[in-house]
C-alpha positions as CSV (number, residue, x, y, z in Angstrom):
1,M,23.4,2.6,11.7
2,D,23.6,-0.8,12.9
3,L,21.0,-0.3,16.2
4,I,22.0,-3.3,17.4
5,K,25.6,-2.7,17.3
6,S,25.9,0.8,18.3
7,R,23.2,0.7,21.1
8,I,26.1,-2.2,22.5
9,D,28.8,-0.6,21.3
10,T,28.0,2.6,23.4
11,Y,27.1,0.9,26.3
12,E,29.1,2.2,28.7
13,E,29.3,5.3,27.4
14,S,25.4,5.5,27.6
15,L,25.6,4.4,31.4
16,K,27.7,7.7,32.0
17,A,25.2,9.8,30.1
18,A,22.4,8.7,31.9
19,R,23.9,8.7,35.2
20,G,24.7,12.4,34.8
21,E,28.4,12.1,34.8
22,I,29.4,13.0,31.4
23,P,28.2,16.3,29.1
24,I,25.9,14.5,26.4
25,D,25.3,15.2,22.6
26,T,21.7,17.0,23.0
27,V,19.6,18.2,24.8
28,I,15.8,18.8,24.0
29,Q,14.6,21.4,26.4
30,G,11.1,22.6,27.7
31,A,9.2,20.4,25.6
32,S,5.7,18.5,26.3
33,V,6.6,14.5,26.1
34,L,4.1,12.0,24.5
35,N,4.4,9.3,26.7
36,V,2.6,6.2,24.1
37,L,2.9,3.8,27.3
38,T,0.6,5.9,28.9
39,G,-1.0,8.6,27.2
40,D,0.0,11.1,29.1
41,L,1.7,14.9,28.1
42,L,4.6,15.5,30.4
43,E,6.8,18.9,30.6
44,G,10.2,18.5,30.5
45,D,13.7,17.5,28.7
46,V,15.0,14.7,26.6
47,G,18.4,14.0,26.8
48,I,20.1,12.6,24.0
49,H,23.8,10.8,23.4
50,K,25.3,8.8,20.9
51,G,21.9,8.4,19.0
52,F,20.3,7.1,21.6
53,I,17.8,8.7,24.5
54,V,19.4,8.4,27.8
55,S,17.4,11.0,29.8
56,L,14.1,12.4,30.5
57,F,13.0,15.0,32.8
58,A,16.4,15.6,34.5
59,K,17.0,19.2,35.4
60,K,19.9,20.9,35.1
61,T,21.6,18.5,32.0
62,Q,25.2,19.3,30.3
63,A,24.8,19.3,26.6
64,H,27.1,20.4,23.8
65,Q,23.5,21.2,21.9
66,R,20.6,22.9,22.8
67,I,17.2,22.5,21.2
68,D,14.0,24.9,22.0
69,G,11.1,22.4,22.9
70,G,9.0,25.7,24.4
71,G,5.4,25.5,22.7
72,K,6.1,21.9,21.0
73,T,5.0,18.1,21.9
74,V,7.8,15.5,21.6
75,I,6.6,12.1,20.3
76,P,8.6,9.4,18.1
77,S,8.8,9.0,14.8
78,F,6.3,7.4,12.9
79,I,7.5,3.6,12.1
80,D,6.1,2.7,8.3
81,P,5.3,-1.6,8.6
82,H,4.3,-1.3,5.0
83,V,4.5,0.6,2.3
84,H,5.3,0.1,-1.8
85,I,7.6,2.8,-2.8
86,E,6.9,2.6,-6.1
87,S,3.7,2.9,-5.8
88,S,4.7,6.8,-5.4
89,M,6.9,6.3,-9.0
90,V,10.2,7.6,-7.4
91,L,13.2,5.6,-6.1
92,P,14.3,5.3,-2.6
93,T,16.3,8.6,-2.4
94,G,12.8,10.7,-3.2
95,Y,10.4,8.5,-1.2
96,A,13.0,9.4,1.6
97,E,13.0,12.9,0.9
98,I,9.3,13.8,1.4
99,V,8.8,11.0,4.2
100,A,11.8,11.8,6.4
101,A,11.2,15.2,6.4
102,N,7.3,14.7,7.9
103,G,8.5,12.5,10.2
104,T,9.1,8.9,9.4
105,G,11.6,7.1,11.1
106,T,11.8,3.4,9.5
107,I,10.5,2.0,7.1
108,F,9.6,-1.8,6.0
109,A,9.3,-1.6,2.4
110,D,7.7,-4.6,0.2
111,P,9.4,-4.4,-2.9
112,H,7.2,-7.0,-4.6
113,E,6.4,-4.3,-7.5
114,I,9.6,-4.3,-8.8
115,V,10.4,-7.8,-8.0
116,N,7.2,-9.0,-10.1
117,V,9.4,-6.9,-12.7
118,M,12.9,-8.1,-12.2
119,G,13.3,-10.6,-9.2
120,V,15.5,-10.7,-7.0
121,A,17.3,-7.9,-9.0
122,G,14.6,-5.6,-8.1
123,F,15.1,-6.3,-4.7
124,S,19.0,-5.4,-4.6
125,L,17.9,-2.3,-6.7
126,M,16.1,-1.3,-3.8
127,L,18.1,-1.6,-1.4
128,K,21.3,0.1,-2.9
129,N,19.2,2.9,-2.9
130,S,18.7,3.1,0.2
131,K,21.9,3.9,1.5
132,G,23.0,6.9,3.4
133,L,19.2,8.1,4.0
134,P,18.1,9.9,6.8
135,L,15.8,7.2,7.8
136,R,16.2,3.8,8.6
137,M,14.9,2.0,5.8
138,F,14.7,-2.1,5.9
139,F,13.0,-4.1,2.7
140,D,10.7,-7.5,3.3
141,A,11.0,-10.8,0.9
142,S,8.5,-10.1,-1.3
143,T,6.7,-13.7,-1.5
144,C,4.1,-13.6,-4.0
145,V,5.5,-13.7,-7.3
146,P,3.4,-13.5,-8.8
147,S,0.3,-12.8,-7.3
148,K,-1.9,-16.1,-8.6
149,R,0.4,-18.9,-10.3
150,G,-1.5,-20.2,-13.4
151,A,-3.9,-16.9,-13.3
152,E,-1.2,-14.3,-15.0
153,T,2.8,-13.8,-16.2
154,S,5.6,-11.6,-14.7
155,G,8.9,-10.8,-14.8
156,A,9.8,-13.3,-12.1
157,D,8.7,-16.7,-10.2
158,I,10.0,-16.5,-7.0
159,R,10.7,-19.3,-5.0
160,S,11.7,-20.2,-0.9
161,S,15.6,-20.3,-2.9
162,D,14.7,-16.4,-3.6
163,I,13.2,-15.8,-0.6
164,R,16.5,-16.9,1.1
165,K,18.5,-14.7,-1.1
166,M,16.6,-11.9,-0.1
167,I,17.1,-12.4,3.2
168,E,20.8,-12.8,3.1
169,Q,20.9,-9.4,1.6
170,G,18.9,-8.0,4.8
171,S,15.2,-9.1,4.4
172,K,14.1,-8.2,8.0
173,K,10.3,-10.1,7.0
174,L,8.5,-11.8,4.5
175,G,6.0,-9.5,2.1
176,E,2.5,-9.5,2.3
177,L,1.1,-13.4,1.5
178,M,-1.6,-12.6,-0.6
179,S,-2.1,-16.0,-2.2
180,I,-4.3,-17.0,0.5
181,E,-6.1,-19.7,-1.5
182,E,-2.5,-21.7,-1.9
183,I,-1.7,-20.4,1.5
184,I,-4.8,-22.3,3.1
185,S,-4.6,-25.6,0.6
186,G,-0.7,-26.0,1.3
187,D,0.5,-25.3,-2.2
188,P,4.0,-26.5,-2.2
189,I,5.6,-23.1,-3.7
190,M,3.6,-21.1,-0.6
191,T,4.1,-23.5,1.8
192,E,8.3,-23.6,1.1
193,I,8.0,-19.8,1.1
194,V,5.7,-19.7,4.5
195,K,8.2,-22.4,6.4
196,T,10.7,-20.5,5.1
197,G,9.5,-17.4,7.3
198,W,9.9,-20.0,9.9
199,M,12.8,-21.7,10.4
200,L,14.5,-17.7,9.6
201,G,12.3,-16.6,12.3
202,I,11.5,-13.7,10.5
203,P,7.6,-11.8,10.5
204,R,5.3,-13.0,7.9
205,D,2.9,-10.5,6.6
206,A,-0.7,-10.9,5.7
207,H,-3.0,-9.8,3.5
208,F,-6.6,-11.1,3.8
209,P,-9.5,-9.0,2.5
210,M,-12.9,-9.7,3.8
211,A,-14.9,-7.7,1.3
212,N,-16.8,-10.6,-0.4
213,L,-17.6,-11.6,3.5
214,L,-18.7,-8.2,3.8
215,G,-21.0,-8.3,1.1
216,E,-22.2,-11.6,2.0
217,A,-23.4,-10.3,5.2
218,F,-24.8,-7.3,4.4
219,G,-27.0,-9.5,1.8
220,S,-28.2,-11.7,3.7
221,L,-29.6,-9.4,6.6
222,S,-33.4,-8.9,7.0
223,F,-35.3,-6.1,5.9
224,T,-35.3,-4.8,9.4
225,Q,-31.6,-5.4,10.2
226,K,-31.2,-3.3,6.5
227,L,-33.0,-0.8,7.8
228,G,-31.3,-0.5,10.9
229,V,-28.0,0.0,8.8
230,Y,-29.4,2.5,6.3
231,S,-31.1,4.7,9.1
232,G,-27.6,4.9,10.9
233,F,-25.8,6.2,7.7
234,I,-28.6,8.7,6.6
235,G,-28.6,9.5,10.3
236,A,-25.1,10.0,10.6
237,K,-24.6,12.0,7.1
238,L,-27.8,14.0,8.0
239,L,-27.3,15.0,11.7
240,R,-22.9,14.8,11.1
241,L,-23.3,12.7,14.4
242,K,-21.0,10.1,14.5
243,R,-22.4,8.2,17.1
244,F,-25.4,6.8,14.1
245,N,-22.6,4.6,13.0
246,A,-22.6,2.4,16.3
247,L,-26.0,0.8,15.0
248,P,-25.0,-0.3,11.1
249,S,-21.7,-1.2,13.0
250,K,-23.2,-3.4,15.0
251,I,-25.4,-5.6,12.8
252,L,-22.8,-6.1,10.6
253,V,-20.2,-7.4,12.7
254,N,-23.1,-9.8,14.1
255,K,-24.1,-11.1,10.8
256,L,-20.2,-11.4,10.3
257,R,-19.5,-13.3,13.2
258,E,-22.0,-15.8,12.3
259,L,-20.0,-16.5,8.9
260,D,-17.6,-19.3,8.1
261,H,-14.2,-18.0,9.0
262,R,-11.9,-21.5,8.3
263,A,-10.1,-20.0,5.8
264,L,-8.9,-17.4,8.4
265,D,-8.2,-19.5,10.8
266,A,-6.4,-21.9,8.6
267,Y,-4.5,-18.7,7.4
268,I,-3.2,-17.1,10.9
269,V,-2.2,-20.9,11.6
270,A,0.1,-20.7,8.4
271,L,1.3,-17.4,9.1
272,G,1.1,-17.2,13.1
273,L,2.0,-13.6,14.6
274,T,0.8,-11.3,11.3
275,A,-0.6,-8.0,10.8
276,D,-3.0,-6.9,7.8
277,H,-3.5,-3.9,6.1
278,E,-6.7,-5.1,4.0
279,N,-8.7,-3.8,6.4
280,Y,-11.8,-1.2,5.5
281,G,-15.0,-1.5,7.8
282,P,-16.3,-3.7,10.9
283,E,-14.9,-6.8,9.4
284,L,-11.8,-5.5,11.0
285,Q,-13.2,-6.6,14.4
286,V,-13.8,-10.3,12.9
287,K,-9.7,-10.0,12.8
288,L,-9.5,-9.1,16.0
289,D,-11.8,-11.6,17.2
290,H,-9.5,-14.3,15.6
291,G,-6.1,-13.1,16.8
292,M,-5.2,-11.1,14.1
293,R,-2.6,-7.8,14.3
294,L,-4.1,-5.0,12.0
295,M,-3.0,-1.9,10.2
296,L,-4.9,1.1,8.8
297,S,-3.3,1.6,5.5
298,S,-3.9,5.0,3.5
299,H,-6.9,2.8,1.6
300,I,-9.4,2.9,4.0
301,F,-9.9,6.6,2.7
302,S,-10.7,5.5,-0.7
303,I,-14.1,3.7,0.4
304,P,-16.0,6.8,2.1
305,E,-19.2,4.5,2.5
306,M,-17.3,2.5,4.5
307,L,-14.7,4.4,6.7
308,P,-17.5,5.3,9.6
309,L,-18.3,1.5,10.5
310,L,-14.1,1.2,10.4
311,V,-13.4,4.0,12.7
312,T,-16.2,2.9,15.1
313,S,-14.9,-0.4,15.4
314,V,-11.4,1.1,16.2
315,N,-12.9,3.7,19.4
316,K,-15.1,0.8,20.5
317,S,-12.4,-1.7,21.0
318,R,-11.6,-1.5,24.5
319,Y,-7.8,-2.5,24.0
320,K,-5.8,-0.8,21.2
321,D,-2.6,-2.5,21.1
322,S,-3.1,-4.8,18.0
323,I,-4.4,-1.6,15.9
324,G,-1.1,-0.1,13.5
325,I,-1.0,2.3,10.8
326,C,0.8,2.0,7.9
327,T,0.8,3.9,4.0
328,D,0.8,1.1,1.8
329,D,0.3,2.6,-1.9
330,I,0.6,6.4,-2.2
331,W,0.6,8.4,-5.4
332,P,3.2,11.0,-5.7
333,D,0.8,14.1,-5.4
334,E,-0.8,13.0,-2.3
335,L,3.2,11.8,-1.1
336,V,4.2,15.6,-1.2
337,K,0.9,17.0,0.0
338,K,0.4,14.6,2.5
339,G,3.7,13.7,3.9
340,G,3.3,9.6,4.1
341,M,2.5,8.4,7.5
342,V,2.1,11.5,8.8
343,G,-1.3,12.3,6.4
344,V,-2.2,8.9,7.1
345,V,-2.5,9.8,11.2
346,R,-3.8,13.4,10.2
347,G,-6.7,11.4,8.5
348,I,-8.2,9.2,10.9
349,V,-7.6,12.1,13.9
350,G,-10.1,13.8,11.3
351,Q,-12.6,11.0,11.4
352,G,-12.6,11.0,15.2
353,V,-9.8,9.1,16.6
354,D,-8.0,10.5,19.2
355,P,-4.6,11.9,18.3
356,I,-3.0,10.1,21.2
357,D,-4.9,6.9,19.7
358,A,-3.5,7.7,16.5
359,V,0.3,8.4,17.4
360,R,1.0,5.2,19.7
361,F,-0.7,3.0,16.7
362,A,1.9,4.6,13.9
363,T,5.0,3.9,16.9
364,L,4.8,1.7,20.1
365,N,2.1,-0.6,18.0
366,N,4.1,-1.1,15.2
367,A,6.8,-1.8,17.0
368,Q,5.6,-3.6,19.8
369,R,4.0,-6.2,17.3
370,L,7.7,-6.5,15.1
371,A,9.8,-7.1,17.6
372,Q,7.4,-9.8,19.5
373,A,7.5,-11.1,15.9
374,G,10.9,-11.2,15.7
375,V,12.4,-8.0,14.2
376,R,15.3,-7.0,16.8
377,E,15.8,-3.8,16.0
378,A,11.9,-2.9,16.5
379,A,12.6,-3.4,20.5
380,L,14.3,0.0,19.9
381,M,12.0,1.8,18.7
382,G,8.3,3.6,19.3
383,A,8.8,5.5,22.6
384,V,10.4,8.4,23.7
385,A,12.0,6.3,26.4
386,P,15.9,5.9,27.9
387,G,17.9,3.5,26.0
388,L,15.7,3.3,22.6
389,V,16.6,5.1,19.6
390,A,16.6,8.9,19.5
391,D,14.3,8.6,16.2
392,L,11.7,11.9,17.4
393,V,9.2,14.5,16.2
394,L,8.6,18.2,17.8
395,V,5.0,18.9,16.5
396,S,4.2,22.4,16.9
397,G,0.7,23.8,17.8
398,S,-1.8,21.3,18.9
399,L,-1.3,17.3,18.3
400,K,-4.3,17.4,16.2
401,K,-3.2,19.6,12.9
402,F,0.5,17.5,13.3
403,K,2.3,20.6,12.2
404,I,6.1,18.9,11.7
405,D,8.7,21.7,13.4
406,T,11.6,19.6,13.4
407,V,12.8,15.7,12.9
408,I,15.7,14.0,15.0
409,H,17.2,10.7,13.5
410,E,19.7,9.0,15.5
411,G,20.1,12.0,17.7
412,T,20.8,14.3,14.7
413,V,17.9,17.1,13.8
414,V,17.9,16.3,10.3
415,A,14.5,18.7,8.8
416,K,12.7,21.5,9.7
417,N,9.6,22.2,9.1
418,G,8.6,20.1,6.6
419,K,12.3,20.2,4.5
420,L,15.9,18.2,4.7
421,L,18.6,20.1,6.3
422,S,21.4,17.9,3.4
423,S,21.1,17.0,0.2
424,L,20.6,12.9,-0.4
425,P,23.0,10.3,-2.5
426,E,22.1,10.1,-6.1
427,S,20.5,7.1,-7.0
428,V,22.5,3.8,-8.5
429,I,20.0,2.8,-11.8
430,P,21.4,-0.4,-13.3
431,Q,20.5,-0.6,-17.1
432,N,19.3,-3.4,-17.0
433,S,16.0,-1.8,-15.2
434,Q,15.5,0.3,-17.6
435,N,14.7,-2.3,-20.6
436,T,11.7,-4.3,-18.8
437,V,9.5,-3.5,-21.9
438,K,9.7,-6.1,-24.1
439,V,6.7,-5.9,-26.3
440,S,6.4,-7.2,-29.8
441,E,4.6,-4.6,-32.8
442,I,1.4,-3.1,-31.2
443,S,-1.4,-1.5,-34.1
444,E,-4.6,-0.8,-33.9
445,E,-5.4,-4.4,-35.1
446,T,-3.9,-5.8,-31.3
447,F,-6.9,-4.2,-29.6
448,V,-10.1,-5.3,-32.8
449,M,-12.3,-7.6,-30.5
450,R,-12.8,-10.7,-33.2
451,A,-15.6,-13.4,-33.1
452,P,-14.6,-16.8,-33.4
453,Q,-15.0,-18.4,-36.3
454,S,-18.9,-19.8,-36.2
455,A,-20.6,-16.0,-35.3
456,Q,-19.3,-13.8,-38.0
457,S,-22.9,-12.0,-38.2
458,G,-25.5,-11.3,-35.9
459,A,-24.6,-11.8,-32.2
460,V,-21.7,-13.9,-30.1
461,L,-22.4,-15.1,-26.3
462,T,-19.6,-13.4,-24.4
463,R,-18.3,-13.3,-21.3
464,I,-17.8,-9.9,-19.8
465,L,-16.9,-8.1,-17.0
466,S,-19.6,-6.1,-15.3
467,L,-18.8,-3.2,-11.9
468,P,-21.6,-3.5,-10.0
469,P,-23.4,-0.8,-8.4
470,S,-22.3,1.9,-5.7
471,P,-22.8,1.2,-2.5
472,A,-21.4,-2.1,-3.5
473,M,-17.8,-3.4,-3.4
474,P,-16.3,-2.8,-6.8
475,F,-15.0,-6.1,-7.4
476,P,-16.3,-6.8,-11.2
477,E,-18.5,-9.6,-11.8
478,L,-18.5,-11.8,-14.7
479,L,-21.6,-11.5,-17.1
480,E,-22.6,-13.2,-20.0
481,E,-24.4,-11.2,-22.2
482,E,-24.8,-11.6,-26.2
483,V,-22.8,-8.5,-27.9
484,P,-23.7,-7.6,-31.8
485,V,-21.2,-8.9,-34.5
486,K,-20.6,-7.4,-38.1
487,E,-18.1,-8.6,-40.7
488,G,-16.6,-10.7,-37.8
489,V,-16.2,-7.7,-35.8
490,L,-18.1,-7.3,-32.1
491,E,-20.1,-4.1,-32.3
492,T,-18.3,-2.3,-28.8
493,Q,-20.1,0.4,-28.0
494,G,-21.4,0.4,-24.4
495,Y,-18.5,-0.8,-23.2
496,T,-15.1,-0.7,-22.8
497,I,-12.6,-2.9,-24.6
498,I,-9.6,-3.9,-22.2
499,T,-6.2,-5.3,-23.6
500,V,-3.7,-7.1,-21.5
501,I,-0.1,-7.5,-22.9
502,N,2.5,-9.6,-21.3
503,R,5.4,-7.1,-21.2
504,Y,8.4,-9.4,-20.7
505,G,9.0,-10.8,-23.8
506,K,6.8,-14.1,-23.0
507,Q,4.1,-13.6,-25.0
508,E,2.8,-17.2,-26.4
509,K,0.2,-15.8,-27.7
510,S,-2.1,-13.2,-29.1
511,P,-2.5,-10.1,-26.2
512,S,-5.8,-11.3,-23.8
513,K,-8.9,-9.3,-24.3
514,G,-12.2,-8.4,-22.6
515,L,-14.9,-6.0,-22.5
516,I,-16.0,-4.3,-19.5
517,K,-20.0,-3.0,-18.6
518,G,-20.5,0.0,-16.3
519,F,-16.9,1.4,-16.3
520,P,-17.1,5.5,-16.3
521,L,-14.6,5.8,-19.5
522,R,-16.5,8.5,-21.7
523,E,-14.2,8.3,-24.6
524,G,-10.5,8.0,-25.3
525,A,-7.8,5.3,-24.0
526,V,-5.1,4.5,-20.9
527,A,-2.4,2.5,-21.2
528,S,0.4,1.8,-18.4
529,T,2.6,-0.6,-17.2
530,V,1.4,-0.2,-13.4
531,A,-0.7,-3.0,-13.3
532,H,-0.9,-4.6,-10.1
533,D,1.0,-6.8,-9.7
534,S,2.0,-8.9,-12.5
535,H,2.9,-4.7,-14.2
536,N,2.1,-6.4,-17.7
537,L,1.1,-3.3,-20.3
538,I,-2.9,-3.0,-19.8
539,V,-4.5,-0.8,-22.1
540,M,-8.2,0.2,-21.7
541,G,-10.5,2.6,-24.0
542,T,-13.2,3.1,-26.3
543,T,-11.4,2.8,-30.1
544,V,-8.7,0.7,-31.0
545,S,-7.1,3.5,-32.5
546,E,-7.0,5.5,-29.1
547,M,-6.1,2.3,-27.6
548,S,-2.7,2.0,-30.2
549,L,-1.6,5.6,-29.9
550,A,-1.1,5.4,-26.0
551,A,-0.1,1.6,-25.6
552,N,2.6,3.3,-28.2
553,R,3.4,5.9,-25.9
554,V,4.0,3.8,-23.3
555,V,6.6,1.4,-25.2
556,E,8.7,4.5,-26.6
557,M,8.8,5.8,-22.8
558,K,10.2,2.4,-22.2
559,G,7.1,2.1,-19.3
560,G,4.9,4.4,-17.4
561,M,0.9,6.0,-18.4
562,V,-0.9,7.6,-21.0
563,A,-3.8,8.8,-21.0
564,T,-5.6,10.3,-25.0
565,K,-8.2,11.5,-26.5
566,G,-8.7,11.5,-30.3
567,E,-5.2,11.9,-31.9
568,E,-3.5,13.5,-28.7
569,I,-1.7,12.5,-26.0
570,I,-3.7,14.8,-23.3
571,A,-1.8,13.4,-20.2
572,S,1.7,10.8,-19.1
573,I,4.2,10.1,-16.7
574,A,7.7,8.6,-17.6
575,L,8.3,5.7,-15.6
576,P,11.5,3.9,-17.3
577,V,13.1,2.2,-14.6
578,G,11.3,-0.9,-13.8
579,G,8.4,0.3,-16.0
580,L,7.2,1.3,-12.6
581,M,9.9,4.5,-11.4
582,S,11.6,7.9,-12.7
583,A,14.7,8.6,-11.7
584,A,13.0,12.4,-11.9
585,H,12.5,14.9,-8.8
586,V,9.6,13.7,-6.8
587,E,8.4,16.9,-7.4
588,E,8.6,16.4,-11.1
589,I,6.7,13.5,-10.9
590,S,4.3,15.1,-8.2
591,K,3.1,16.9,-11.2
592,S,3.0,14.7,-13.9
593,A,1.0,12.8,-11.2
594,E,-1.5,15.6,-11.0
595,E,-1.7,16.3,-14.8
596,F,-2.9,12.3,-14.9
597,R,-5.3,12.9,-12.7
598,H,-6.9,15.9,-14.5
599,A,-6.9,13.5,-17.9
600,L,-8.9,10.5,-16.0
601,E,-11.6,13.3,-14.8
602,I,-11.6,14.3,-18.5
603,L,-11.8,10.9,-19.8
604,G,-15.1,10.1,-17.3
605,L,-12.9,8.0,-14.5
606,D,-12.5,9.0,-10.9
607,P,-9.2,11.2,-10.5
608,K,-9.3,10.4,-6.8
609,N,-8.5,7.2,-7.3
610,P,-6.2,7.3,-10.2
611,M,-5.0,3.0,-9.7
612,F,-8.2,2.0,-9.8
613,P,-8.6,0.9,-13.4
614,F,-4.9,-0.4,-13.3
615,A,-5.6,-3.2,-10.4
616,I,-9.2,-3.7,-10.3
617,F,-9.5,-5.5,-13.4
618,S,-6.3,-7.1,-13.3
619,L,-4.9,-8.4,-10.2
620,P,-6.3,-12.1,-9.7
621,A,-5.0,-12.2,-5.8
622,V,-8.1,-10.0,-5.3
623,P,-12.1,-10.6,-5.5
624,G,-13.5,-10.8,-9.1
625,A,-13.2,-11.5,-12.2
626,K,-10.2,-10.0,-14.2
627,V,-8.2,-9.6,-17.3
628,T,-4.8,-11.2,-17.2
629,D,-2.2,-11.6,-19.9
630,L,-3.1,-15.4,-19.7
631,G,-6.7,-14.8,-20.2
632,L,-10.0,-14.2,-18.3
633,W,-9.8,-15.4,-14.7
634,D,-13.5,-16.5,-13.3
635,D,-12.5,-15.9,-9.6
636,E,-15.8,-18.3,-8.4
637,K,-14.8,-21.0,-10.5
638,K,-10.7,-20.0,-10.0
639,K,-9.9,-20.6,-13.3
640,L,-8.8,-18.8,-17.0
641,V,-12.4,-19.3,-19.3
642,P,-12.8,-18.7,-23.0
643,L,-13.8,-15.2,-23.6
644,F,-16.9,-16.4,-25.7
645,V,-19.4,-18.9,-24.3
């Protein structure tokens, strides 16, 4: 349904329905209706006609269909303003099968993973597969492809002309603008991309992590202040009293406010009204101080040390209109298990956020921000109110548990008890999307760490990536260490070898290599073409034979993820569509994802955060040293540096 056109086309008939002059299509009877504008729960009926809400609390409504709302609460369907569907390894059809059945009515997806691989053709692939679904799916014009020019190579290089092509195909906003330094400094390419969003009147999504400033703030605390932070943490954990989190939150927020935030100011000047999903702790208060809207994403649960402080800051806010919720990235097994947006809502409620506030974050706040920023359709979403689209969810039992009973999309019941009521269209997969892994021969030699000619024995001073110990933020630091050399080859015991291979047929030199210290990979190897955000082939391991086995299997599968141990492949996920997704059923991919988590655990890695190795070491747009297909990236110097000093 074209919401604006449909609203206009049904104008006269909707008025008659609202006046009670004609029978309406559907009435939900005897439900408790959540008013997200006031927070009140009111008993009464909801009238629906031609896909829109036409009455509330009316008596003796004539309707062709009646839905029993007894014991249930009617809330607006969830609006997901920022998600990368590709992170769930399925096409839009498979994604919709889960989230639509669990209460999501509208999605604004940023396809920058597949656009990094295929360019505008990747955007078109996702768009074609979004038709005829029981939810509304919009796609952003992906902006930062590659995420940092000069630091990495991806399968495309998006310019303002490409942005216009995506907008012409129906894009409603610019995807996350993660090239922060380039935007702030006035880089010509990023300037034209941002200005295109301004000129065409569409929103510009933010990506502004402040983890480095959070670390700087903590490092500059006095002994007494650090004592206060640790006392609060310990008190909250031992006594299970969340109010103890107020002290460390207050100390860190005050220290953060003392720092220089001109970069944030410049970024907001460039983007204008925007919302950022990179929020993990008390730094979100600084963003609010500077007028930036926020989205709480599924990633907040990946850093449990910071989560209590984030929730404290949210609950402490006097006005919460600027806080939204999104999913961002969800692995397929978590998608199936938690249901998308409803899983994030349940999660933050479980951490102490009021359930009515959580619903408001996931509905009204998202809608109002998007409408204010230029998405016309968003003005018709986000609340249970006359004149708005009838995207509704009936929740049974306690609102805190968010047990989804019935989902209504555009006035039609589309799901009951977590299952869709009708089948979905077949996915459309173009041939060019299944041939994106263009890698020349890979052998054990590909991964051998050879020393320079001047250091064929003894030791060589080498730049290595070092992971800081917990509870520090897990961004790799660049250190220099003497690494033993034997017969011209580095002795890598005690390190993890990392190799990044350009998979787009653009490998102009030998693959980039590095060493990681402090990475808990005990044995084996992992390889993946899911490697944010350029999605080159990344391989990490303890021996070159295991690395070669894993990498070659990924190439044979035309993309995906592989874990090896010894001479055995212990888990794999075949992702032949762009090296990122599969046309297999979402349940099948979910099972493979669970098996891959188990394999990571066998090798010594954290199964709760399976994407960590494939992003933290390779994505130059986030803090920390990296290895990309072009070499070793020094984040402090903002340039590529040699492996050997």
